[in-house]
matplotlib code that plots the C-alpha trace (Angstrom):
import matplotlib.pyplot as plt

x = [-0.6, 1.2, 1.0, 0.0, 3.4, 3.4, -0.1, 1.0, 4.5, 2.5, 0.1, 2.9, 4.3, 1.3, -0.2, 3.7, 3.4, 0.2, 1.7, 4.1, 1.8, -0.4, 3.2, 3.9, 0.4, -0.1, 3.5, 2.9, 4.8, 7.0, 6.4, 8.4, 6.4, 8.5, 7.4, 8.4, 7.7, 6.3, 6.5, 4.6, 3.8, 7.3, 8.7, 9.0, 6.2, 4.3, 5.4, 4.9, 7.6, 10.4, 13.7, 13.0, 15.2, 13.8, 15.0, 14.8, 10.9, 10.7, 11.9, 9.7, 6.4, 7.8, 7.6, 4.3, 1.2, 1.2, -1.9, -1.7, -4.7, -3.8, -4.6, -3.6, -6.2, -4.5, -3.2, -0.6, 1.9, 0.0, -3.2, -2.6, 0.4, -1.9, -4.9, -2.1, -1.5, -4.8, -6.1, -9.3, -10.8, -9.4, -13.5, -14.2, -11.3, -11.0, -7.7, -7.7, -4.2, -0.9, -0.9, -3.2, -1.2, -2.0, -2.1, -4.6, -6.8, -6.4, -4.9, -5.7, -5.5, -3.9, -1.3, -0.3, 3.1, 1.3, -1.1, 1.4, 3.6, -0.5, -0.4, 3.0, 5.5, 8.4, 7.9, 10.7, 11.3, 13.6, 12.8, 10.1, 7.2, 4.6, 4.8, 7.8, 7.0, 8.3, 5.0, 7.4, 4.9, 4.2, 7.3, 9.8, 12.7, 13.6, 16.1, 17.0, 16.4, 12.4, 12.3, 14.5, 10.6, 13.0, 13.0, 15.9, 19.3, 22.4, 22.1, 24.9, 23.1, 24.8, 26.2, 25.2, 21.3, 19.7, 21.6, 19.3, 16.1, 16.4, 14.0, 10.9, 8.8, 7.8, 5.6, 8.2, 9.2, 12.7, 13.8, 12.0, 15.7, 18.1, 21.7, 24.0, 26.1, 30.0, 29.5, 29.2, 26.7, 27.8, 28.7, 25.7, 23.8, 19.9, 18.1, 21.4, 21.9, 18.1, 18.9, 21.5, 19.6, 16.7, 19.0, 21.1, 17.4, 16.9, 20.0, 19.2, 17.6, 14.8, 12.8, 9.6, 8.2, 8.6, 6.9, 9.4, 9.2, 11.3, 10.4, 12.7, 12.4, 13.6, 12.0, 10.9, 12.5, 15.4, 16.4, 19.7, 21.6, 24.7, 26.1, 26.3, 22.8, 22.0, 24.2, 22.2, 20.3, 21.9, 20.2, 20.1, 17.8, 15.6, 11.7, 8.9, 6.0, 4.1, 0.8, 1.7, -0.5, -0.6, -4.2, -5.4, -7.4, -10.1, -12.3, -12.2, -14.8, -13.4, -11.7, -10.2, -8.4, -7.6, -5.8, -4.1, -1.7, 0.7, 3.0, 5.9, 5.3, 5.6, 8.4, 10.3, 9.6, 10.8, 13.7, 14.5, 14.7, 11.8, 14.5, 16.8, 13.9, 12.4, 16.1, 16.3, 13.5, 14.3, 18.1, 16.0, 14.2, 17.5, 19.0, 15.4, 15.4, 18.8, 18.9, 15.9, 18.0, 20.0, 17.0, 15.7, 18.8, 19.4, 15.7, 16.5, 20.0, 19.1, 17.2, 13.7, 13.5, 10.7, 8.3, 7.8, 5.4, 6.5, 4.5, 5.8, 3.6, 3.9, 2.4, 1.2, 2.3, 3.1, 3.0, 6.0, 3.8, 0.8, -2.3, 0.2, 1.1, 4.2, 3.6, 0.7, -2.5, -4.7, -7.2, -6.1, -4.7, -1.0, -1.1, -3.5, -2.0, 0.5, 2.5, 1.4, 3.0, 2.1, 4.1, 2.8, 4.7, 2.9, 1.4, 0.8, -2.7, -4.5, -3.7, -2.5, -1.5, 1.1, 0.8, 1.7, 3.0, 0.3, -1.3, -4.3, -6.2, -8.7, -9.4, -7.4, -6.3, -4.1, -6.6, -6.6, -3.5, -4.1, -6.8, -5.0, -1.9, -4.0, -6.0, -2.9, -1.3, -4.4, -4.7, -8.1, -9.6, -10.4, -14.0, -13.1, -11.3, -12.7, -10.6, -11.4, -9.3, -6.9, -7.0, -9.2, -6.9, -4.0, -6.2, -7.1, -5.9, -8.5, -11.5, -14.3, -13.7, -17.1, -14.9, -14.3, -11.1, -11.4, -9.3, -9.5, -8.4, -7.6, -11.0, -14.3, -16.6, -13.5, -11.9, -11.1, -13.5, -11.7, -14.1, -11.6, -12.0, -13.8, -12.6, -14.7, -13.6, -15.9, -15.0, -16.7, -18.1, -19.7, -17.5, -16.8, -14.8, -15.2, -12.8, -12.7, -9.3, -8.9, -9.2, -7.7, -5.1, -4.2, -7.6, -6.8, -11.0, -13.6, -16.0, -18.7, -21.0, -21.1, -24.8, -23.6, -22.3, -24.4, -25.8, -22.5, -21.9, -25.0, -23.7, -20.0, -22.1, -23.5, -20.5, -19.5, -19.0, -22.4, -21.0, -17.9, -16.9, -15.3, -12.0, -10.6, -8.8, -7.7, -9.4, -6.7, -7.0, -4.7, -1.8, 2.0, 4.0, 8.2, 11.0, 12.9, 16.0, 18.6, 21.3, 24.7, 27.7, 27.3, 25.4, 22.4, 22.5, 21.9, 18.6, 17.7, 14.8, 12.6, 9.0, 5.7, 5.2, 3.5, 3.3, 4.7, 2.8, 5.2, 4.1, 6.5, 5.9, 8.2, 7.8, 10.3, 10.6, 12.4, 13.5, 12.9, 15.6, 15.7, 18.7, 19.3, 21.4, 25.0, 23.7, 23.6, 20.2, 18.1, 16.5, 12.4, 10.1, 10.2, 7.4, 6.7, 5.8, 2.9, 2.4, 1.9, 3.6, 3.2, 5.6, 5.5, 8.1, 9.4, 10.3, 14.0, 13.9, 15.8, 14.4, 16.7, 15.6, 17.6, 16.7, 16.4, 20.1, 21.4, 22.1, 21.1, 18.4, 17.7, 15.8, 13.5, 13.4, 10.2, 9.1, 6.6, 3.4, 2.0, 3.0, 3.1, 6.4, 6.3, 9.6, 9.5, 9.8, 13.6, 16.5, 20.1, 22.6, 22.7, 25.3, 26.6, 25.1, 27.4]
y = [0.1, 4.0, 6.1, 9.9, 10.8, 7.8, 8.7, 12.2, 11.5, 8.8, 11.6, 14.1, 11.7, 10.2, 13.9, 14.7, 11.7, 13.1, 16.5, 15.1, 13.0, 16.0, 17.6, 15.4, 14.8, 18.2, 18.7, 19.3, 18.4, 20.1, 20.9, 21.2, 22.8, 22.4, 24.5, 23.4, 26.1, 25.4, 21.7, 19.8, 15.8, 15.2, 13.1, 9.7, 8.7, 10.3, 9.1, 12.3, 12.1, 8.6, 10.8, 12.6, 12.3, 12.6, 10.1, 12.3, 13.0, 9.5, 8.6, 11.1, 9.7, 5.8, 7.0, 9.1, 10.0, 10.2, 11.8, 11.2, 13.4, 16.5, 19.6, 23.8, 26.0, 28.8, 28.4, 30.6, 31.5, 34.1, 33.0, 29.7, 30.6, 32.9, 30.5, 28.2, 30.8, 31.9, 28.9, 31.1, 29.9, 32.1, 32.5, 34.1, 36.0, 37.3, 37.2, 35.7, 36.2, 37.1, 40.9, 41.3, 42.1, 40.1, 42.4, 45.0, 42.3, 40.6, 43.3, 41.9, 37.7, 35.9, 34.0, 29.9, 30.6, 34.0, 31.6, 28.8, 31.3, 32.2, 28.7, 28.9, 27.5, 29.2, 30.1, 30.5, 30.7, 30.6, 30.8, 31.7, 30.6, 33.8, 35.1, 37.3, 38.8, 37.8, 39.3, 40.5, 40.0, 36.9, 35.3, 34.7, 34.5, 34.8, 33.9, 36.0, 38.7, 39.3, 43.5, 43.3, 41.6, 40.1, 36.1, 35.6, 35.4, 35.7, 33.3, 33.4, 34.2, 34.4, 38.1, 38.0, 37.2, 36.0, 33.0, 29.9, 31.6, 34.6, 37.7, 38.3, 41.2, 42.9, 40.3, 37.6, 37.2, 37.6, 34.8, 32.3, 31.1, 28.1, 26.8, 24.6, 26.8, 25.7, 26.7, 25.0, 24.8, 26.6, 29.4, 29.3, 30.0, 30.1, 27.4, 25.8, 28.5, 28.0, 24.2, 24.8, 27.7, 25.0, 22.5, 24.4, 24.6, 20.8, 20.2, 22.0, 20.9, 23.7, 25.0, 25.4, 23.5, 25.0, 25.4, 25.7, 26.5, 26.1, 27.3, 26.3, 29.1, 26.0, 24.8, 28.2, 30.3, 30.6, 27.3, 28.0, 25.0, 23.8, 21.7, 18.7, 18.7, 19.0, 16.0, 12.9, 14.5, 14.5, 16.6, 13.5, 11.4, 14.3, 12.3, 15.4, 15.3, 11.8, 14.4, 16.4, 15.6, 18.1, 18.0, 18.1, 21.3, 20.7, 19.6, 23.0, 25.3, 29.0, 30.3, 27.0, 27.5, 30.6, 30.1, 26.5, 27.7, 30.6, 32.7, 31.2, 27.8, 28.8, 31.1, 27.6, 25.5, 28.4, 28.8, 25.1, 25.1, 22.6, 20.0, 23.1, 24.5, 20.5, 19.5, 22.9, 22.1, 18.5, 19.5, 22.1, 19.9, 17.0, 20.1, 21.1, 17.2, 17.2, 20.8, 18.3, 15.4, 17.8, 19.1, 15.2, 14.1, 17.3, 16.4, 12.4, 12.7, 15.1, 15.5, 16.2, 13.0, 11.3, 14.3, 16.6, 16.4, 16.6, 18.7, 18.9, 20.4, 22.8, 25.6, 24.6, 22.6, 23.6, 23.1, 21.9, 21.9, 20.3, 21.8, 23.6, 25.8, 26.7, 28.0, 28.1, 29.6, 27.1, 24.3, 21.3, 18.7, 19.7, 23.1, 22.3, 18.9, 18.9, 16.7, 16.5, 14.7, 14.4, 12.3, 12.4, 11.1, 8.8, 10.8, 13.3, 15.0, 14.7, 11.1, 9.3, 6.5, 8.6, 7.7, 4.5, 4.7, 4.0, 6.9, 8.5, 8.9, 11.1, 14.4, 16.5, 20.1, 22.4, 25.0, 21.7, 22.3, 25.0, 23.4, 20.3, 20.8, 22.9, 19.5, 17.6, 19.5, 19.5, 23.2, 24.8, 24.7, 28.5, 29.2, 31.0, 28.1, 26.8, 23.7, 20.4, 18.3, 15.8, 13.8, 11.3, 10.1, 10.4, 7.7, 5.5, 6.9, 4.4, 6.1, 8.0, 11.3, 13.2, 16.6, 17.6, 19.6, 23.2, 25.1, 28.7, 30.9, 34.3, 35.6, 34.4, 31.4, 30.1, 26.6, 23.1, 20.7, 17.3, 14.4, 10.8, 9.7, 12.7, 16.7, 19.6, 22.6, 25.6, 29.3, 32.3, 32.6, 29.5, 26.8, 23.3, 20.6, 17.4, 14.4, 11.0, 10.3, 6.6, 6.1, 9.4, 10.9, 13.6, 14.9, 14.3, 13.9, 16.2, 14.9, 17.2, 17.5, 13.9, 12.7, 9.6, 12.4, 14.3, 13.2, 12.6, 16.4, 17.5, 16.1, 18.0, 20.6, 20.2, 20.1, 23.3, 26.3, 28.5, 31.9, 33.9, 37.1, 39.5, 40.0, 42.9, 45.5, 48.4, 51.7, 54.8, 58.4, 61.0, 60.1, 62.3, 61.7, 60.9, 62.5, 60.4, 60.4, 59.6, 57.6, 57.8, 56.0, 55.0, 58.0, 56.2, 56.8, 54.4, 53.9, 55.9, 54.8, 55.6, 55.9, 53.8, 51.9, 52.5, 51.8, 52.8, 52.0, 51.5, 52.6, 50.7, 53.4, 51.9, 49.1, 47.0, 45.0, 46.5, 45.5, 46.7, 47.1, 48.2, 49.6, 49.4, 51.6, 50.3, 51.2, 47.7, 46.9, 43.6, 42.4, 43.5, 42.7, 42.9, 45.1, 44.2, 47.5, 49.3, 47.4, 48.3, 46.6, 47.7, 47.5, 48.5, 50.6, 53.6, 57.3, 57.6, 54.2, 54.1, 52.1, 51.3, 50.9, 48.5, 47.0, 43.6, 42.7, 44.7, 48.8, 51.3, 53.8, 55.3, 55.4, 56.9, 57.8, 57.4, 60.4, 60.7, 58.5, 56.8, 57.3, 56.8, 56.3, 56.8, 54.8, 57.0, 55.6, 56.9, 57.8, 58.8, 56.2, 52.8, 52.2, 48.9, 48.3, 47.9]
z = [-0.1, -0.2, 2.1, 1.6, 0.5, -2.4, -3.5, -4.0, -5.8, -8.1, -8.7, -9.6, -11.5, -13.5, -14.7, -15.4, -17.6, -19.1, -19.7, -21.7, -23.6, -24.1, -25.2, -27.6, -29.6, -29.6, -31.8, -35.6, -37.8, -40.4, -44.5, -46.9, -50.2, -53.2, -56.9, -59.8, -62.7, -66.1, -65.4, -67.1, -67.4, -68.9, -65.7, -65.5, -62.8, -65.5, -68.8, -70.7, -72.4, -73.2, -73.1, -69.6, -66.8, -63.4, -61.2, -58.0, -58.7, -59.3, -56.2, -53.9, -56.4, -55.0, -51.4, -51.4, -53.1, -56.7, -58.0, -62.1, -62.8, -60.7, -63.0, -62.0, -60.6, -64.0, -66.8, -66.4, -63.8, -61.3, -61.3, -60.1, -57.6, -55.8, -56.4, -54.2, -51.7, -50.7, -50.9, -53.6, -56.6, -60.0, -60.7, -57.0, -56.7, -59.9, -60.3, -64.1, -65.4, -65.2, -65.9, -62.8, -59.5, -56.9, -54.3, -56.3, -56.9, -53.0, -51.0, -47.7, -48.1, -45.6, -47.8, -46.5, -44.9, -42.8, -41.6, -40.5, -39.1, -36.8, -35.7, -34.4, -37.2, -38.4, -42.4, -44.6, -48.5, -50.8, -55.1, -56.9, -55.3, -56.5, -59.9, -59.4, -55.8, -52.8, -50.4, -47.5, -44.3, -45.2, -44.3, -41.4, -43.8, -47.4, -49.5, -51.7, -48.8, -48.8, -48.5, -52.2, -53.5, -56.4, -55.5, -58.0, -56.3, -59.1, -62.4, -64.6, -68.1, -71.6, -72.1, -75.7, -76.4, -78.4, -78.4, -80.7, -81.4, -83.2, -82.2, -84.4, -83.2, -80.3, -79.7, -78.7, -75.2, -75.3, -72.6, -75.1, -76.0, -74.7, -74.4, -73.1, -70.7, -70.0, -66.3, -62.5, -60.9, -58.6, -60.9, -62.7, -59.6, -60.0, -58.6, -57.4, -54.7, -54.0, -52.9, -51.2, -48.8, -48.5, -47.8, -45.1, -43.5, -43.5, -41.7, -38.5, -35.8, -35.6, -32.1, -34.1, -36.7, -39.9, -42.9, -45.5, -49.5, -52.0, -55.6, -58.2, -61.6, -63.9, -66.6, -66.7, -69.6, -70.6, -71.2, -70.0, -68.0, -67.2, -70.6, -68.5, -68.3, -71.9, -72.5, -72.1, -74.9, -78.2, -81.0, -83.3, -81.1, -80.1, -80.1, -81.2, -77.8, -78.0, -77.9, -81.6, -84.4, -87.1, -88.6, -85.1, -85.3, -87.7, -84.7, -82.9, -81.9, -83.7, -80.4, -79.7, -82.9, -82.3, -79.4, -80.9, -83.2, -82.1, -83.3, -81.2, -82.5, -86.3, -85.7, -83.9, -87.1, -89.5, -87.4, -87.6, -83.7, -82.6, -81.6, -80.1, -77.7, -76.7, -75.7, -74.0, -71.9, -71.5, -70.3, -68.0, -66.6, -65.5, -64.1, -61.7, -60.8, -60.1, -57.7, -56.0, -55.9, -53.2, -51.7, -50.8, -49.7, -46.8, -45.4, -45.3, -43.9, -41.3, -37.9, -39.8, -42.3, -39.7, -38.7, -42.6, -44.7, -48.2, -51.2, -54.2, -57.6, -60.5, -61.6, -64.9, -67.6, -70.9, -74.6, -76.9, -80.1, -78.9, -80.8, -82.6, -79.8, -77.6, -74.4, -72.1, -71.6, -72.9, -71.3, -72.7, -71.0, -71.8, -69.9, -67.2, -65.9, -63.5, -61.9, -57.7, -54.6, -51.2, -48.4, -45.2, -41.9, -39.3, -36.3, -38.5, -36.6, -39.7, -40.8, -38.1, -40.4, -42.8, -46.6, -48.0, -51.3, -54.0, -56.7, -57.1, -60.5, -58.5, -60.5, -58.1, -58.0, -56.9, -55.1, -52.3, -51.1, -48.8, -46.4, -47.1, -45.3, -42.7, -42.2, -42.2, -39.8, -37.2, -37.8, -37.9, -41.2, -43.3, -44.4, -47.5, -49.2, -52.4, -52.9, -50.6, -48.6, -50.4, -47.1, -47.9, -51.0, -49.3, -46.5, -49.7, -53.2, -54.9, -52.6, -53.7, -54.9, -56.3, -56.6, -60.6, -61.1, -63.2, -64.8, -65.4, -68.4, -68.8, -68.6, -66.9, -68.6, -70.4, -68.5, -68.7, -66.1, -65.8, -64.2, -63.8, -67.3, -69.2, -70.0, -71.1, -72.2, -72.1, -74.1, -73.2, -76.2, -76.3, -77.7, -76.6, -76.5, -75.1, -74.9, -72.9, -71.5, -71.3, -75.2, -75.7, -74.1, -75.9, -76.9, -80.7, -81.2, -79.7, -79.0, -78.2, -82.0, -81.8, -81.2, -79.1, -76.6, -75.9, -72.6, -71.5, -72.7, -71.1, -67.9, -67.5, -68.2, -65.2, -63.1, -64.4, -62.2, -62.3, -61.3, -62.1, -60.8, -62.8, -64.0, -61.0, -62.6, -60.2, -60.4, -60.6, -59.9, -62.0, -61.4, -61.8, -64.3, -62.9, -65.0, -67.4, -67.0, -70.4, -69.7, -69.7, -68.7, -64.9, -64.6, -62.4, -58.9, -56.0, -54.3, -51.0, -50.0, -47.7, -46.8, -47.0, -49.7, -53.2, -55.9, -60.3, -63.3, -65.6, -69.3, -72.0, -75.3, -77.4, -80.5, -78.4, -75.0, -72.5, -69.4, -65.8, -62.8, -59.6, -57.8, -54.0, -52.3, -53.8, -57.0, -57.8, -60.3, -59.4, -62.1, -62.1, -65.3, -68.9, -70.4, -74.0, -76.3, -75.2, -72.0, -68.7, -66.0, -61.3, -59.5, -55.3, -54.2, -51.7, -52.4, -53.3, -54.8, -58.5, -61.4, -64.5, -67.8, -70.4, -73.9, -74.4, -74.4, -71.3, -72.6, -70.6, -71.7, -68.8, -65.0, -63.1, -59.3, -57.0, -55.7, -53.0, -53.8, -56.7, -59.8, -63.6, -65.6, -69.3, -71.0, -74.2, -77.8, -78.3, -76.4, -76.9, -78.1, -76.0, -73.2, -71.8, -68.1, -65.7]

ax = plt.figure().add_subplot(projection="3d")
ax.plot(x, y, z, "-o")
ax.set_aspect("equal")
plt.show()
């Protein structure tokens, strides 16, 4: 028998054990959130192209749940990434295309890392995660420095450009180019530096659980990577995209026929650069996969391996000739379908059993990532999130999934919708497409006009969104014009920033694309944006910040210095003789 003191000791031990058990059960898993830019299904595990090399992505897929029917919420970077990081669908937020600014449309939206920070996590990130901004207030730590709002570390590009694909017109994106560079990974920089910084975080023991986001920029253009990544793909062996068919336009509605053939693909064919472009894309994928390998090795060999959720995704796919199209911006599967892998360790609050290796062909969407991570980490759901949690499929990849997956195009009422077997495309002017993916995975035969499939067409229409908010454009009052300072050698002064942030609207009044750089307090430039001829572009700034303008080749044209508040910065159509940029 125990006396009073013995009972007290036992009670204290019991309470201590209970407290410890409660503390242990309340521990949250870490999150490693990996984005790969512009990666379509050209991965080994998705079998999108027979020559692709993605051993590290494939080993991650083999250790978690691979979603083989995952789709992006938007057909271009900004709407897709904004949807992922806010949990809000484009057709509800009003952000449909990359020309809109996230903070103009959603000034008060709380992003994924901020939500995790609010719940006690340390949120850190590196590389491209949002659309050419960092959104500094959403992070506890970032590389490069968050206040720069430039997510790109130094990257070695060729001095003389273009290298492979000539510039045909003002419409052309100047980064559409490719080349093998005689340089090491470390000297190249870019995603190598992102991988190294992320790896350093993973090798450390942390006091708090972490939300760690890793944004790889390749295979986004330009496809410049070290030459060793080109070597496995000799040009004479390059195979064309499996989904390409020359006569794949006749059965499309007028809007589909307009969205298919574009000037990029025609120009690439005219210059006999199609196989070279495919080679550059494959090399860039292989480079990104190697950088992914560094990150996975750091996780698996470090102290956080057994308590970290890993999510890998791409913001959208990419056409390399399918439907006579190059780039993105379409509702076809080549653009909407993306890699998605989720691996959950045991004892995670929302899935105590963790994930077992498997695949799911359920039609899922990246819009589900935000609510899924909250669910898995035992954090409260957010009522404004539009996507369903993927946790049921992580528990049972072959289970029932009643939700379609929708990818939105650049204007309301244009979208692509996926179910397990079928795809439905609707354009704002009324055109429709219907495909049976089981028998026609490359969407070669549009069944929308076939009498035999009218019941299925009606069924797919019934699954479509019923309402769309208008594309949100920010209304502005009259703003002053900043003074344009013509470049002479070395005359652009350093920035002297002070005060709150505000916006400058840059307008390229020339016919040629220009590059915009922001100068730091030492006068060193950081790339901000490319502005095509006749286009506008918004940037956040402070009083005293200097914005430098060069032409597409890097020659200085002039600069602006921000004043006391919002203003317009009009880049004139002509300038004095160009001077080399420092």
